[in-house]
Backbone as numpy.savetxt, mean C-alpha at the origin, in Angstrom:
# Nx Ny Nz CAx CAy CAz Cx Cy Cz
-3.59 -0.91 -17.01 -2.77 -1.63 -16.05 -2.90 -3.11 -16.36
-1.77 -3.78 -16.44 -1.82 -5.21 -16.74 -2.49 -5.96 -15.60
-3.01 -7.12 -15.92 -3.74 -7.90 -14.92 -2.84 -8.27 -13.74
-1.58 -8.61 -14.01 -0.66 -8.99 -12.94 -0.42 -7.82 -12.00
-0.17 -6.64 -12.54 0.05 -5.46 -11.71 -1.22 -5.12 -10.94
-2.34 -5.23 -11.59 -3.62 -4.96 -10.92 -3.80 -5.90 -9.73
-3.49 -7.16 -9.91 -3.60 -8.14 -8.82 -2.62 -7.81 -7.70
-1.42 -7.35 -8.05 -0.44 -6.97 -7.03 -0.94 -5.77 -6.23
-1.49 -4.80 -6.91 -2.00 -3.61 -6.24 -3.16 -3.98 -5.32
-4.07 -4.79 -5.81 -5.21 -5.23 -4.99 -4.73 -5.98 -3.77
-3.76 -6.84 -3.93 -3.21 -7.61 -2.82 -2.57 -6.70 -1.78
-1.78 -5.74 -2.25 -1.14 -4.78 -1.34 -2.18 -3.98 -0.56
-3.19 -3.52 -1.26 -4.22 -2.70 -0.62 -4.97 -3.51 0.43
-5.31 -4.74 0.11 -6.01 -5.59 1.10 -5.16 -5.81 2.33
-3.87 -6.10 2.12 -2.97 -6.32 3.24 -2.87 -5.06 4.11
-2.65 -3.94 3.48 -2.52 -2.68 4.22 -3.80 -2.31 4.95
-4.93 -2.53 4.32 -6.21 -2.23 4.95 -6.39 -3.07 6.22
-6.04 -4.36 6.14 -6.16 -5.22 7.31 -5.20 -4.79 8.42
-3.97 -4.48 8.07 -3.00 -4.03 9.06 -3.46 -2.74 9.75
-3.98 -1.82 8.98 -4.45 -0.55 9.54 -5.68 -0.74 10.41
-6.56 -1.66 10.02 -7.73 -1.96 10.86 -7.29 -2.49 12.21
-6.31 -3.40 12.19 -5.81 -3.97 13.45 -5.18 -2.89 14.32
-4.43 -1.99 13.71 -3.83 -0.89 14.47 -4.91 0.00 15.08
-5.93 0.32 14.28 -7.00 1.17 14.77 -7.71 0.52 15.95
-8.01 -0.77 15.85 -8.68 -1.46 16.96 -7.81 -1.47 18.21
-6.53 -1.66 18.03 -5.60 -1.67 19.16 -5.60 -0.31 19.85
-5.60 0.74 19.07 -5.62 2.09 19.64 -6.96 2.35 20.32
-8.03 1.99 19.65 -9.37 2.28 20.15 -9.70 1.49 21.41
-9.42 0.20 21.40 -9.82 -0.66 22.50 -8.84 -0.64 23.67
-7.56 -0.64 23.37 -6.56 -0.81 24.42 -5.72 0.43 24.69
-5.94 1.48 23.92 -5.10 2.68 24.01 -3.63 2.34 23.83
-3.36 1.34 23.00 -1.97 0.97 22.69 -1.63 1.45 21.29
-0.58 2.21 21.21 -0.14 2.68 19.92 0.81 1.66 19.30
0.84 1.57 17.98 1.71 0.59 17.34 3.18 0.92 17.57
3.98 -0.12 17.51 5.43 0.05 17.62 5.93 0.82 16.40
7.00 1.59 16.57 7.55 2.32 15.43 7.91 1.40 14.25
8.38 0.21 14.55 8.72 -0.74 13.48 7.51 -1.15 12.67
6.36 -1.28 13.34 5.13 -1.61 12.63 4.75 -0.49 11.67
4.87 0.74 12.16 4.54 1.89 11.31 5.50 2.00 10.13
6.79 1.75 10.39 7.76 1.77 9.29 7.44 0.69 8.26
7.00 -0.47 8.73 6.62 -1.55 7.82 5.46 -1.16 6.93
4.45 -0.55 7.53 3.29 -0.10 6.75 3.71 0.96 5.75
4.55 1.90 6.18 5.02 2.95 5.28 5.82 2.36 4.13
6.63 1.35 4.41 7.41 0.70 3.35 6.47 0.03 2.36
5.42 -0.62 2.85 4.45 -1.24 1.95 3.74 -0.20 1.10
3.43 0.95 1.69 2.80 2.02 0.92 3.75 2.54 -0.16
5.03 2.62 0.16 6.02 3.05 -0.84 6.07 2.06 -2.01
6.06 0.76 -1.70 6.07 -0.26 -2.75 4.83 -0.12 -3.63
3.69 0.08 -3.00 2.45 0.24 -3.75 2.50 1.49 -4.62
3.00 2.58 -4.07 3.11 3.81 -4.84 4.03 3.64 -6.04
5.16 2.99 -5.83 6.09 2.75 -6.94 5.45 1.88 -8.01
4.70 0.89 -7.59 4.02 0.02 -8.53 3.02 0.80 -9.37
2.24 1.64 -8.71 1.23 2.42 -9.42 1.88 3.51 -10.27
2.86 4.23 -9.71 3.52 5.30 -10.47 4.30 4.75 -11.64
4.90 3.61 -11.48 5.64 2.98 -12.58 4.71 2.72 -13.75
3.53 2.24 -13.46 2.56 1.97 -14.50 2.05 3.27 -15.11
1.86 4.29 -14.31 1.39 5.58 -14.81 2.42 6.19 -15.75
3.70 6.10 -15.37 4.76 6.65 -16.23 4.80 5.92 -17.57
4.63 4.61 -17.55 4.66 3.83 -18.78 3.50 4.24 -19.67
2.28 4.39 -19.09 1.13 4.80 -19.86 1.32 6.21 -20.41
1.87 7.11 -19.63 2.07 8.49 -20.08 3.05 8.53 -21.22
4.14 7.76 -21.15 5.12 7.73 -22.23 4.53 7.15 -23.50
3.74 6.09 -23.37 3.17 5.48 -24.57 2.07 6.37 -25.18
1.37 7.13 -24.37 0.35 8.04 -24.88 1.00 9.21 -25.60
2.17 9.64 -25.14 2.86 10.76 -25.77 3.42 10.39 -27.13
3.68 9.10 -27.33 4.29 8.65 -28.59 3.33 8.63 -29.73
């Protein structure tokens, strides 16, 4: 994985981890569930991260097959 992609993945993971921690605390302390839009935002970020990782995996798999 190139350094730039690695940094992007790390950044995405840190952001998502923080967002999920905040949601968990909100649920635990206040019994407040996140808004549907917040959940959709997190899911969209997970999709971006997955595409980033899968894109790199596909490139490595193609180059290994050659």
